[in-house]
matplotlib code that plots the C-alpha trace (Angstrom):
import matplotlib.pyplot as plt

x = [-0.1, 1.5, 1.4, -1.5, -3.3, -2.8, -5.8, -5.4, -7.4, -10.7, -10.3, -13.5, -11.6, -9.7, -6.8, -4.2, -2.5, -1.8, -1.3, 0.6, 3.3, 5.1, 3.5, 4.7, 3.1, 3.5, 6.1, 8.5, 10.9, 14.4, 16.4, 20.2, 21.8, 22.2, 18.6, 18.9, 15.8, 15.0, 11.3, 10.6, 8.0, 8.5, 8.5, 9.6, 13.3, 14.3, 17.2, 17.5, 21.1, 22.8, 26.1, 26.2, 25.2, 22.4, 19.3, 16.9, 13.3, 12.6, 14.4, 11.5, 8.6, 6.5, 8.1, 6.9, 7.6, 10.1, 12.9, 16.3, 18.2, 21.6, 22.9, 25.5, 28.7, 27.3, 25.2, 22.1, 18.9, 15.5, 12.3, 8.8, 6.0, 6.0, 3.7, 1.5, 3.8, 6.7, 5.4, 4.4, 7.5, 9.2, 7.2, 7.7, 6.5, 5.0, 4.2, 5.1, 3.7, 1.3, 3.4, 2.3, 2.4, -0.2, -2.3, -3.0, -3.8, -6.5, -7.8, -8.6, -9.1, -11.1, -13.0, -12.6, -15.1, -16.2, -18.4, -17.8, -17.9, -14.6, -13.7, -9.9, -8.6, -5.1, -4.1, -0.5, 1.6, -1.3, 0.0, -3.2, -5.6, -4.1, -4.8, -8.5, -9.3, -8.4, -10.1, -13.5, -13.4, -15.4, -18.7, -16.9, -16.1, -13.1, -13.3, -10.4, -9.7, -6.3, -5.6, -2.3, -2.4, 1.2, 0.7, -2.4, -1.0, 1.8, -0.9, -3.2, -0.2, 1.0, -2.3, -2.9, 0.9, -0.3, -3.7, -2.4, -5.0, -5.1, -4.2, -6.4, -8.4, -9.2, -10.1, -13.6, -13.9, -11.7, -12.9, -9.7, -11.2, -8.7, -10.0, -10.4, -12.7, -14.2, -15.5, -16.3, -18.1, -21.0, -21.1, -21.3, -23.4, -21.4, -22.5, -20.2, -19.2, -15.4, -13.5, -10.0, -8.2, -4.3, -3.7, -2.0, -5.2, -7.9, -10.1, -10.9, -13.4, -14.9, -17.7, -17.8, -17.2, -20.1, -22.5, -20.9, -20.7, -24.1, -24.7, -22.1, -19.5, -15.8, -13.8, -9.8, -7.2, -3.4, -1.4, 2.3, 3.0, 1.5, 0.1, -2.0, -3.2, -4.1, -6.0, -8.0, -9.0, -10.2, -12.2, -14.0, -14.7, -16.1, -18.3, -20.3, -21.3, -18.7, -17.8, -14.8, -11.7, -9.2, -5.8, -2.4, 1.0, 2.4, 5.8, 7.5, 10.8, 12.3, 14.5, 17.5, 17.2, 20.2, 20.3, 20.8, 21.7, 18.1, 18.2, 16.0, 17.4, 19.4, 16.6, 13.3, 10.1, 10.0, 7.2, 5.5, 2.2, -0.6, -3.8, -7.5, -10.7, -14.2, -17.8, -20.4, -23.6, -27.1, -28.6, -29.2, -27.9, -25.0, -22.8, -22.9, -20.7, -17.3, -17.5, -13.3, -12.6, -9.6, -6.5, -5.9, -5.1, -5.8, -8.0, -6.7, -6.3, -2.9, -4.6, -6.6, -7.9, -11.0, -13.1, -15.7, -18.7, -18.7, -15.5, -15.8, -12.9, -11.9, -12.1, -8.1, -6.8, -6.4, -3.1, -2.4, -0.3, 2.0, 2.9, 6.2, 9.1, 12.8, 13.0, 10.4, 11.7, 15.3, 13.3, 11.9, 15.3]
y = [0.4, 3.2, 6.2, 8.1, 4.9, 5.0, 6.5, 8.7, 8.6, 10.1, 13.7, 13.1, 10.2, 13.0, 10.5, 12.3, 10.2, 10.1, 7.4, 8.2, 10.6, 13.0, 16.4, 19.7, 20.8, 17.3, 16.1, 13.2, 11.2, 10.7, 8.0, 7.4, 4.1, 4.5, 4.7, 8.5, 10.3, 13.6, 15.2, 18.0, 19.6, 19.3, 23.0, 23.3, 25.1, 24.4, 22.1, 19.9, 20.1, 17.5, 16.1, 14.0, 16.8, 18.2, 16.8, 19.2, 18.8, 18.7, 15.3, 14.1, 15.5, 13.4, 10.3, 7.6, 7.1, 4.1, 5.1, 5.6, 9.0, 10.1, 13.4, 15.5, 14.0, 10.5, 9.9, 7.7, 8.1, 5.9, 8.1, 7.6, 9.6, 9.4, 7.4, 8.4, 6.9, 8.3, 11.7, 12.1, 11.1, 13.7, 16.5, 19.8, 19.8, 22.0, 19.0, 15.5, 13.0, 10.2, 7.6, 5.6, 2.4, 4.1, 5.9, 2.4, 1.0, 3.9, 3.7, -0.1, -0.6, 2.7, 1.6, 4.8, 3.8, 5.7, 8.2, 8.7, 11.6, 12.1, 14.7, 15.1, 16.5, 17.9, 18.1, 18.4, 18.5, 16.7, 13.4, 11.6, 14.0, 12.8, 9.0, 10.0, 12.3, 9.5, 6.3, 8.8, 9.4, 11.8, 11.1, 11.5, 14.5, 15.4, 17.9, 18.8, 20.8, 22.6, 25.0, 26.5, 28.5, 27.7, 24.1, 24.3, 26.5, 24.1, 21.0, 23.1, 23.3, 19.7, 18.3, 20.9, 19.4, 15.8, 16.2, 18.7, 21.4, 24.5, 27.7, 29.5, 26.5, 24.3, 20.1, 19.9, 17.2, 18.9, 21.6, 23.0, 25.4, 26.8, 26.0, 23.6, 20.8, 20.1, 23.8, 23.9, 20.4, 21.5, 24.9, 23.7, 20.8, 18.7, 14.6, 12.1, 8.4, 8.6, 10.9, 10.7, 12.6, 13.1, 15.5, 15.7, 15.6, 13.3, 12.5, 16.1, 15.6, 12.2, 14.0, 16.3, 12.9, 11.2, 14.1, 13.9, 10.1, 8.7, 5.4, 2.6, 5.5, 5.2, 7.7, 6.6, 8.0, 8.5, 9.0, 8.8, 7.9, 5.2, 7.8, 9.5, 5.9, 5.0, 8.1, 8.3, 4.5, 4.9, 8.3, 6.4, 3.6, 5.9, 7.9, 4.5, 5.7, 3.7, 0.1, -1.4, 0.7, -1.5, -0.4, -1.7, -0.4, -1.6, -2.3, -2.6, -4.5, -4.9, -7.9, -8.1, -10.9, -11.8, -15.6, -17.4, -14.3, -13.5, -11.9, -9.0, -5.3, -3.3, -0.7, -1.0, 1.5, 0.7, 2.6, 5.6, 5.6, 3.8, 3.6, 3.2, 2.4, 2.4, 2.5, 4.5, 2.9, 4.2, 7.0, 5.4, 2.2, 0.5, -2.5, -5.6, -5.4, -7.4, -10.9, -10.6, -8.9, -6.5, -7.5, -6.9, -3.8, -2.3, 0.1, 0.3, 3.0, 4.5, 4.9, 8.3, 8.0, 8.1, 5.1, 2.8, 2.9, -0.3, 0.1, 2.8, 4.3, 1.9, 3.2, 4.5, 1.9, 3.9, 4.7, 2.9, 4.7, 2.5, 4.6, 2.7, 3.7, 3.3, 0.7, -1.3, -1.3, -2.3, -5.2, -6.4, -6.3]
z = [0.1, -1.2, 0.9, -0.6, -0.1, 3.8, 5.7, 8.6, 11.8, 11.9, 13.2, 15.1, 16.9, 18.8, 19.6, 19.1, 16.6, 12.6, 10.2, 6.8, 6.2, 8.6, 8.0, 9.2, 12.7, 14.0, 16.7, 16.1, 18.5, 17.4, 18.7, 18.5, 18.9, 22.7, 23.3, 23.9, 22.8, 21.1, 21.1, 18.8, 16.4, 12.6, 11.0, 7.0, 6.9, 10.5, 11.7, 14.5, 16.2, 18.2, 19.3, 16.4, 13.6, 12.0, 10.4, 8.0, 9.2, 5.7, 5.4, 7.9, 6.2, 3.7, 4.8, 6.7, 10.3, 11.4, 9.2, 9.8, 9.0, 9.2, 11.1, 9.2, 11.0, 10.4, 13.7, 13.0, 14.7, 14.2, 13.5, 15.0, 15.8, 19.9, 21.7, 24.6, 27.1, 25.6, 25.3, 29.1, 30.3, 28.4, 28.0, 30.0, 33.7, 36.2, 38.6, 38.8, 36.1, 36.3, 35.2, 32.5, 34.6, 37.1, 34.3, 32.7, 36.0, 36.7, 33.1, 33.6, 37.4, 37.4, 34.4, 32.5, 29.1, 26.2, 27.0, 30.6, 32.8, 34.3, 37.0, 37.6, 40.8, 40.6, 36.9, 37.4, 34.1, 32.3, 31.7, 33.4, 31.5, 28.0, 29.0, 30.5, 27.4, 24.8, 27.0, 27.4, 23.4, 21.8, 23.6, 26.7, 28.8, 31.2, 33.6, 35.0, 38.4, 39.5, 42.0, 41.0, 37.7, 36.7, 36.8, 34.7, 32.4, 31.8, 31.7, 29.0, 26.7, 26.7, 26.4, 23.1, 22.2, 22.0, 20.5, 17.9, 19.2, 16.4, 18.4, 20.3, 20.7, 23.6, 23.4, 23.3, 25.6, 28.6, 30.7, 32.7, 36.0, 38.4, 41.7, 44.7, 43.8, 47.5, 47.0, 43.1, 42.8, 45.2, 43.2, 39.6, 40.6, 38.4, 38.2, 37.1, 36.4, 37.7, 39.9, 40.2, 42.7, 42.4, 45.7, 48.7, 50.8, 48.9, 52.0, 52.1, 48.9, 50.2, 50.9, 47.8, 45.5, 47.2, 46.5, 42.6, 41.5, 40.0, 41.9, 40.9, 40.0, 41.2, 42.9, 42.4, 44.9, 43.4, 46.8, 47.2, 51.1, 53.4, 55.7, 53.1, 51.9, 55.3, 56.1, 52.6, 53.1, 56.6, 55.5, 52.7, 55.4, 57.8, 55.4, 54.7, 51.2, 49.3, 48.8, 50.6, 49.4, 47.4, 47.3, 45.7, 43.9, 40.7, 40.2, 36.4, 36.2, 32.3, 31.2, 29.1, 26.6, 24.2, 23.5, 26.3, 28.5, 29.6, 33.1, 34.6, 33.4, 35.9, 35.8, 37.5, 38.0, 41.4, 44.0, 42.2, 44.3, 45.9, 43.9, 45.9, 44.3, 45.8, 44.2, 45.2, 47.0, 46.5, 48.4, 51.7, 51.1, 53.1, 52.3, 54.0, 57.4, 56.8, 58.4, 58.5, 62.0, 61.8, 63.2, 67.0, 67.7, 64.1, 65.6, 69.2, 71.8, 69.7, 66.4, 66.0, 62.7, 61.3, 62.3, 60.7, 62.2, 64.1, 65.5, 68.2, 70.3, 73.0, 76.7, 77.4, 80.0, 83.8, 85.1, 87.9, 90.4, 93.2, 96.0, 96.7, 99.1, 98.2, 100.8, 99.2, 95.6, 97.4, 99.0, 95.8, 93.9]

ax = plt.figure().add_subplot(projection="3d")
ax.plot(x, y, z, "-o")
ax.set_aspect("equal")
plt.show()
């Protein structure tokens, strides 16, 4: 099939992906023989410079991706359009990005479906937003809330860059709002199927999430530390309007494979964050009580966080004061 016969992805899909020859205005990813990568926008008449020489953008425009190009001093580069997972780890950052392994888990385990209405709190640099927009498709909607204007601006530029949004326009399925989700959800009376919380204190938004989510909807929190994880899970439990929270993390290890030399790679993407999901119950309903009791001491006198309704705080043990003289202690010794 010739280049002219390769059909492009319909613009209505809003996928941020193209088929066919590379064209001016698209971003490309060059990878050298040592695996070093460079992303840049194709502009007619411009040159790309590196320690391996220069490459004219005009040499790339009009060619099918997946070819090798030689720089002016002999260095070779493999040329492709960047994948979403490649784009998000190299794009400009205002805040830390949600790594592809976690974004994939959120899309799958929070069941982000085409046509869904998704609310995202904490837009960061827009990495997760790109995955959410692709997952909801042309009939869905993503509404993002960000407290910091500088982060919101970085995210807007990154999302527009990936999806190729024309200058002066915004993605038609995305609404980016400056403000606190805890206040804005009730004020705007937003209803949604999925609510993603990527923020420092997601437990503060549990009540707002319960009001906003449709019955059967899901809340998903992305938290970095065990203390955040515990506080969010226990707050969801204590609320009573959700199913039992499910918490996990994912670790990714690559492998080196050459003939008989098959071993784990030297690099690993270890802990990045914990994920927690729970489903919204119908109004006035409660989930059946768990039959397995918590571990002894789990909600003892030393625990000070939120408590499930059936776990009242225990009475503190009274301190016993013994009136003993030094002579009495000496006799015991």
